[in-house]
LUMDO-736131 format. One line per field, with one value per residue (C-alpha): x, y, z. Coordinates in pm, 1 decimal, decimal comma, always signed. Each point is the difference from the previous one (the first is absolute). Last residue first. Example, Ala and Ser with C-alpha at 12.3 -4.5 7.8 and 13.67 -1.06 7.14 Angstrom:
LUMDO-736131
X <- c(+1367,0;-137,0) $
Y <- c(-106,0;-344,0) $
Z <- c(+714,0;+66,0) $
//
This chain:
LUMDO-736131
X <- c(+2512,5;+182,1;+342,6;+91,9;-344,3;+15,9;+342,3;-123,7;-307,1;+210,9;+245,9;-270,4;-191,5;+318,6;+77,8;-352,5;-6,9;+344,6;-114,5;-313,1;+195,0;+269,7;-257,5;-199,5;+309,5;+142,3;-317,8;+0,8;+369,9;-44,9;-289,1;+205,8;+294,4;-225,1;-50,5;+373,2;+261,0;+58,1;-168,3;+219,2;-193,0;-331,0;+122,1;+117,2;-318,0;-227,4;+216,1;+51,2;-371,4;-106,6;+257,4;-77,2;-374,6;+55,7;+189,7;-277,3;-262,7;+203,2;+7,9;-376,8;-59,5;+228,0;-173,6;-344,2;+99,2;+176,7;-298,2;-226,7;-241,7;-185,9;-252,7;-94,5;-61,2;-215,9;-198,6;-53,2;-116,3;-240,5;-141,8;-84,4;-121,1;+161,4;-221,8;+302,2;-87,6;-126,4;+131,6;+341,3;+42,6;-104,1;+218,0;+302,4;-37,5;-43,2;+315,7;+185,9;-146,6;+105,4;+352,7;+32,1;-102,0;+265,5;+258,9;-96,8;+58,7;+336,6;+95,1;-87,4;+291,1;+263,1;-139,5;+0,2;+345,4;+154,2;-158,7;+102,8;+362,2;+46,8;-68,7;+140,1;+226,5;+146,8;-4,9;+229,5;-38,4;+323,8;-142,2;+200,5;-129,3;-357,6;+69,9;+147,1;-321,8;-199,7;+199,7;-321,1;+91,3;+81,7;-327,2;-179,3;+177,6;-91,4;-368,4;-1,4;+186,3;-228,5;-310,0;+125,6;+46,4;-346,0;-224,3;+177,7;+202,5;-296,4;-212,6;+277,1;+46,5;-371,8;-23,2;+299,0;-112,1;-348,7;+133,5;+240,0;-115,2;-335,7;-117,1;+121,8;-108,8;-352,4;-62,0;+104,1;-154,3;-334,7;+9,6;+25,0;-379,1;-24,4;+145,3;-232,3;+298,0;-69,4;-135,5;+352,1;+133,3;-260,4;-14,1;+368,8;-32,3;-305,4;+161,4;+320,4;-200,2;-205,2;+304,3;+187,6;-302,5;-34,8;+374,6;+2,5;-305,7;+104,1;+355,9;-141,5;-240,2;+237,1;+287,6;-123,6;-31,3;+350,2;+283,0;-138,1;-118,2;+332,3;+172,7;-196,8;+85,5;+368,9;+6,6;-159,4;+271,9;+261,0;+340,2;+339,3;+95,1;+152,6;-267,4;+201,0;-221,3;-4,6;+378,3;-6,6;-239,7;+231,4;+295,4;-201,1;-100,2;+362,1;+107,3;-278,8;+110,3;+365,2;-99,6;-206,2;+279,3;+243,5;-247,4;-49,4;+377,4;+33,1;-284,4;+166,5;+335,4;-165,6;-178,1;+328,7;+170,7;-280,3;+16,8;+376,3;-31,3;-259,6;+216,5;-64,0;-171,0;-283,0;-253,8;+17,6;-174,0;+44,1;+118,2;+340,6;+190,9;-220,0;-103,1;+175,1;-179,3;-53,9;-79,2;-379,2;-5,6;+218,6;-226,8;-305,9;+159,7;+93,7;-354,8;-153,7;+2,5;+52,5;+356,7;+256,6;+202,0;+43,2;+364,0;+121,8;+374,1;+136,5;+197,0;-116,7;-193,3;-136,3;-118,1;-196,9;-155,1;-101,8;-156,3;-199,0;-104,8;-109,2;-226,8;-157,3;-56,3;-158,8;-238,4;-77,4;-193,7;+46,9;-172,3;+42,6;+380,2;+111,5;+232,1;+162,1;+363,0;+235,3;+375,4;+245,2;+371,5;+330,6;-39,1;+335,6;-131,4;-267,9;-128,7;-0,1;-175,6;-258,4;-71,1;-57,6;-233,7;-207,0;-0,9;-219,1;-285,9;-265,4;-328,9;-305,5;-280,4;-219,1;+148,1;+92,6;+279,9;-203,2;+218,7;+355,4;+342,6;+321,6;+296,0;+318,6;+342,2;+315,6;+370,5;+85,7;-270,9;-374,3;-59,2;-366,4;-225,5;-369,6;-258,8;-371,8;-308,4;-325,5;-196,1;-306,8;+123,8;+300,8;-173,0;-102,3;+355,9;+141,1;-253,3;+87,7;+373,0;-56,0;-197,5;+287,3) $
Y <- c(-3754,0;-302,9;+167,3;-64,6;+112,4;+313,1;+83,9;-49,2;+215,6;+274,0;-2,8;+1,1;+278,9;+208,0;-36,8;+102,5;+293,1;+120,1;-14,7;+198,7;+261,6;+43,4;+44,5;+254,5;+196,5;-5,0;+150,9;+276,5;+71,2;+19,4;+242,3;+216,9;-13,7;+139,2;+314,6;+54,7;-1,5;-372,0;-233,8;-206,1;+117,4;-87,4;-338,9;-83,8;+129,5;-214,2;-312,2;+32,6;+53,6;-288,0;-238,0;+88,6;-39,6;-326,7;-140,1;+102,2;-157,9;-320,5;-24,3;+54,8;-275,9;-242,4;+93,8;-88,1;-328,1;-112,3;+108,5;-258,0;-16,0;-293,0;-42,8;+368,3;-9,5;-315,0;+159,2;+316,9;-195,4;-211,3;+311,6;+151,8;-325,1;-120,4;+21,8;+16,0;+320,5;+250,0;-149,5;-101,0;+296,9;+251,1;-169,7;+11,1;+377,2;+29,0;-205,5;+248,3;+294,9;-151,2;-72,2;+352,4;+145,7;-207,6;+106,9;+366,2;-28,1;-168,6;+270,4;+296,3;-3,0;-78,5;+270,0;+268,7;-97,7;+18,8;+334,4;+142,1;-117,2;+118,5;+373,5;+147,0;-286,5;-79,9;+363,9;+75,9;+362,3;+202,6;+312,8;-68,9;-358,9;+126,9;+247,4;-277,4;-195,8;+305,5;+28,4;+42,4;-307,7;-197,4;+104,5;-117,6;-334,2;-28,9;+46,6;-207,6;-290,5;+2,7;+13,3;-295,9;-200,6;+103,1;-97,2;-247,3;-157,3;+21,5;-200,9;-254,2;-36,8;-35,1;-264,6;-188,2;+17,1;-129,4;-249,9;-185,4;-170,6;+160,2;+18,3;-342,8;-176,5;+144,4;-21,9;-362,2;-115,9;+165,5;-148,8;-331,4;-12,8;-46,6;-350,0;-181,0;-117,7;+203,4;+277,7;+47,2;+119,1;+266,4;+93,6;+81,3;+251,7;+159,0;+10,4;+158,9;+255,8;+102,3;+16,7;+210,9;+226,7;+61,4;+60,9;+257,4;+187,3;+3,5;+114,4;+281,3;+117,6;-45,7;+213,1;+328,4;-159,0;-142,3;+143,2;+354,4;-1,3;-135,6;+265,0;+275,6;-136,8;-29,5;+355,3;+125,0;-177,1;+215,2;-154,7;+7,6;-343,7;+1,2;-191,6;-317,2;-205,0;+282,4;+6,6;-372,6;+66,6;+266,7;-239,8;-268,6;+246,3;+111,1;-361,8;-64,7;+305,6;-110,5;-348,6;+147,1;+238,6;-291,5;-204,0;+292,5;+38,9;-368,1;+22,9;+293,2;-179,4;-306,8;+209,6;+165,6;-339,1;-143,0;+306,0;-34,8;-371,9;+63,2;+253,4;+370,4;+178,4;+141,5;+191,6;+368,9;+209,5;+369,8;+181,4;-170,7;+328,5;+284,5;+222,8;+336,6;+289,3;+318,0;-194,3;+1,5;+358,9;+121,7;-179,0;+156,6;+343,4;-44,4;-105,6;+306,9;+216,6;-210,2;-118,6;+215,3;+83,5;-365,8;-26,9;-357,9;-73,8;-328,3;-237,8;-309,1;-160,3;+339,7;+62,4;-326,3;+86,2;+349,0;-137,3;-253,4;+282,7;+204,0;-279,6;-46,6;+374,9;+15,2;-282,1;+163,5;+276,7;+209,0;+232,8;+157,0;-42,7;+208,7;+234,2;-298,4;+41,5;-189,5;-8,5;-289,3;+52,4;-182,3;-189,0;-147,2;-309,2;+15,8;-354,1;-90,9;+322,0;-47,9;-352,4;+147,5;+256,8;-273,0;-189,3;+272,1;-151,3;+232,6;+14,4;-147,4;+209,8;-142,4;+217,6;+341,8;+152,5;+178,8;+90,4;+125,1;-61,1;+117,4;-160,5;+201,9;-168,4;+189,6;-99,2;+77,7;+259,1;+18,6;-368,9;-73,9;-267,6;-7,1;-123,5;-38,2;-10,4;-90,6;+297,2;+103,0;+356,3;+66,2;+277,4;+172,0;-29,3;+151,4;+284,5;+76,1;-0,3;+228,5;+245,3;+19,8) $
Z <- c(+1276,7;-134,9;+48,7;-364,1;-118,7;+215,5;-144,2;-356,8;+58,1;+158,9;-291,6;-268,2;+171,5;+39,6;-371,6;-104,1;+242,8;-116,7;-363,8;+87,1;+194,7;-264,4;-276,2;+201,4;+103,2;-353,7;-139,8;+260,2;-50,1;-378,5;+42,0;+234,4;-242,0;-274,0;+207,6;+30,9;+275,9;+40,7;+246,1;+234,4;+308,3;-167,2;-117,5;+351,0;+164,7;-216,4;+21,5;+377,1;+68,0;-224,8;+148,5;+362,5;-52,5;-185,3;+298,2;+237,5;-228,0;-22,2;+377,5;+18,7;-256,9;+184,3;+324,9;-134,0;-161,7;+317,8;+210,7;-157,9;-291,9;-152,5;+283,8;-7,5;-376,3;+32,4;+281,2;-204,1;-305,2;+208,3;+167,0;-338,4;-151,7;-320,8;-307,1;-233,2;-184,1;+259,1;+323,8;-126,1;-235,8;+267,0;+259,7;-228,3;-30,7;+377,5;+52,5;-222,1;+192,9;+332,4;-119,4;-144,2;+336,1;+174,8;-257,7;+33,6;+374,7;-56,3;-259,1;+220,9;+243,2;-263,5;-230,5;+267,6;+125,2;-347,9;-76,3;+339,0;-48,6;-359,7;+31,1;+323,5;+106,4;-341,0;-104,9;+296,2;+108,0;+19,8;-163,7;-316,7;-2,7;+12,7;-282,0;-215,0;+53,5;-108,3;-322,5;-205,7;-206,9;+313,7;+160,8;-313,5;+24,4;+367,4;-73,5;-319,8;+161,4;+304,2;-222,7;-205,5;+319,5;+118,5;-290,6;-225,3;+280,1;+238,2;-242,1;-44,4;+375,4;+70,9;-271,3;+137,4;+364,1;-75,0;-254,7;+225,0;+321,6;+68,4;-360,7;-115,0;+321,0;-0,6;-373,1;-35,4;+326,7;-82,2;-348,7;+183,2;+23,0;-373,8;+21,5;-240,8;-204,5;-316,2;+220,1;+136,1;-335,6;-76,5;+368,8;+10,4;-283,2;+164,9;+343,8;-134,0;-197,0;+304,8;+227,2;-255,1;-48,0;+373,9;+34,4;-281,1;+127,8;+364,0;-80,3;-217,1;+270,0;+297,0;-131,7;+148,8;+345,1;+10,6;-208,4;-19,2;+361,8;+118,5;-212,0;+173,4;+345,0;-93,2;-132,6;+323,6;+195,8;-171,1;-55,1;+173,4;+132,6;+349,4;+194,8;+62,8;-234,2;-254,2;-10,0;-72,9;-286,0;-145,5;+21,0;-178,8;-273,7;-42,4;-42,8;-252,4;-200,5;+5,5;-116,6;-282,8;-101,8;-19,7;-205,8;-238,9;-36,6;-81,0;-251,3;-174,8;-7,6;-150,3;-263,0;-98,2;-24,2;-213,4;-225,6;-38,0;-69,4;-271,3;-178,6;+24,0;-286,8;+206,2;-202,1;+68,1;+257,5;-45,1;+309,7;-16,1;+2,9;+110,4;-287,0;+2,4;+173,1;-204,4;-318,0;+35,9;+124,9;-286,7;-249,8;+161,8;-14,9;-366,5;-80,1;+161,5;-311,1;-310,0;-74,9;-180,2;+312,9;+94,1;-115,0;+53,0;+32,9;-134,6;+223,2;-199,0;+287,9;+101,2;-354,8;-1,7;+337,1;-118,8;-316,5;+203,2;+233,0;-303,3;-124,4;+343,4;+31,0;-343,4;+86,9;+335,6;-175,8;-312,4;-239,9;-343,2;-26,5;-300,1;+194,0;+173,0;-118,5;+226,9;+65,6;+49,9;+71,6;-36,4;-327,1;-110,7;-168,6;-270,9;-66,1;+368,1;+96,4;-272,2;+125,0;+347,0;-154,2;-157,7;+330,9;+148,2;-195,5;-131,3;+196,9;-169,8;+155,7;+276,7;+272,5;-136,7;-204,8;-269,9;-296,3;-28,6;+150,3;-172,1;+181,4;-50,5;+4,6;+96,1;-28,1;-361,4;-27,4;-48,9;-71,2;-57,3;+146,0;-76,7;+250,8;-60,4;+218,1;-173,7;-135,5;+199,1;+47,1;-225,4;-198,3;+319,7;+131,3;-320,3;+5,5;+362,5;-83,9;-301,0;+211,8;+251,2) $
//
């Protein structure tokens, strides 16, 4: 015992070393010495693998660690590499000579075999194979999207006939979250957009002495398109992401599975109230965004262009009509449906890990913004064709 303590004291601070000796025809002994800690140059496990190739017929590996001064995870990592190499070559490993506790940690680490495919490897498939796999994935995603939209329509029809199962208190709370609580950020963004649009327009219109038409530019742009678009984008980043995170977390915690087990439809109980709340609040947010955008243009017109307050308001009123207003309200309703569906869809499709929740949230925001841009282009094109 005294000799072992003296040997360890002598080895303290020395870099780790490994010597390989053959005890018998079928047994190799690894003599480990030195301080096996992080920061020390650890020997390569490949040296032992070269030894195995040069000396065939080895059936067992043993260890002598009497001169090991100290160890931490570096020793465990080294021993796991040795264990994996021996497993590949069908060689038994005797852990009796390892320091106290190391053998138990090794047994714990190897108790459950590694799941096949757990480690990601670079894809070696051909280009056509990858294109085919991506196409199949997109087709499956499109099928799931259509199924989700169909279930949402069925849930809404059940609501119309009074058969949908959801809590009215949840709907009231969601209306507050999607409406009143969203007013500050929608007000700020819309005000700044109207102000910027008026300033940029004023720079060009001043060249022709037509500053008064800044009121037309801001009024029509905000009421017809930008009010609804900015409110939709803000709600996509604020509320759509929140829907995806909420439902994704419920998916991770298996709460959605619990609802299905109890016979409660997640579509009616979770998705329907969120979709209704957003669809009901988006037109009101759009109107408020229009007013704040016009206010931003008014400040630029009155403050920088020397346009009279009443004159600016009269010019704005003369440039607008009900067609502009209703087109903006219609777009806001469409954006509300798109944001709610994208957020709830990504949340329902979420995986079972914490990282999956983040991925679902990001995907919900991206999907919502892309859907808003596409819907805006389609509605604008249709209105142009119909001369509305």
